[in-house]
Structures are given as structure tokens and as C-alpha cells.
N, C-alpha and C positions, 0 to 999 in steps of 0.2 A: 328692104324694109326691116326695121329692128324693133323688137318689142322688149320692154322691160317690165317685169311683173314681180312684185315682192309680196304678193298676198298668198295665203294658204287656203286651199279649198278642202274642207273636211268631207271625206266620203265614208265616215264611220258607220253610217246606217246602211251601207251597201253590203251585199253578201259576197259577191265575187267581181269587183270591178276589173275588167280585162283591158279593153282597148281604149286609147285616148287619142283625140285628134283636136287640133286647134284650127278654127276658121279665122284666118288673119284679116279678112275683110270686115266681118261683123264683130270680131273680137269675142268669139264664143268658144267654149270648151264642150266637146261632145265625148261621151263615154258609153261603153256597153257594160252590162252586168249579166253574166251568164246564169248566175244563181237566181236572180229575180226576173230574168228574161226581159230586161228593159234596155232601152236606148234613151239616154237623158242628155240634157243640155243646160248650160248656165252661162252667164257672162263670165269673163275672165276674173272678175273680182268675187265670184261666187254668188252673186245676186241673180234673181229671176230664174231660179232653177225649176225645170219642169221635165216630166216624162213625155217623150215623144211617142214611144211604142211600148206597150205592155203586153206580154204574153202572146205576141203575134209571131215571134221568132223563137224557135226552140232553144238554141244555145248561141246567142250573139257573142262573138269573141273579139274580132278585130273590127276597126272602123277606119275609114279613110274619107277625106273630103276633097271635092273639086269645087271650091266656092265660086270660082269665076263662072262656072256653068250650072251651079246649083245642085250638084250631086252629092249624095251621102252613100257610100259603099260599105256594106256590112259583110263580114266573114262569119260563117257559122260552122259548127261541128256537126257532121252527119254520122250517125252510127248505123251500122248494118246488123241485122239480126240473122 
């Protein structure tokens, strides 16, 4: 499967966008922002952007998808005191 995308998605209002993942089945872009503690999604053209999780995960960093089985995997940073 081949995707060609010539659009630019602006993440200027994000604090620390870290992980990016593309769901090639639904053609959506997912990303994490550890500064805002969010996981967000939008269409590959940047439309229909929404926050999936807000302030539920301390420091979301990485993201991986398994679109065939409907899984979103999140990596976080855990600090010890």
C-alpha cells in the first residue's frame, strides 16, 4: 500500500509533540504531547482534529498503532523519587 500526502499539518499550538503514528486503514494521524499531557488525532489532511485523552497520562511520549486489531499503544516516562 502506498500513500502520497502533500499537505502540511501545523502543530504550532502544541507544547511538546513527541510521538507520531499513522493509521493507514482509516488514514488518520495520531500524536502525543508530553507537555500538554494529550493524545490527539486528525485526518491526514489535518481536518477533524480532536483530543482523545487529556491529563490522564502523566507524560505520553511514544505512540504505536495496530489498526487491524484496533489497538493504540502509548509509551510514557516514569520518574522515581
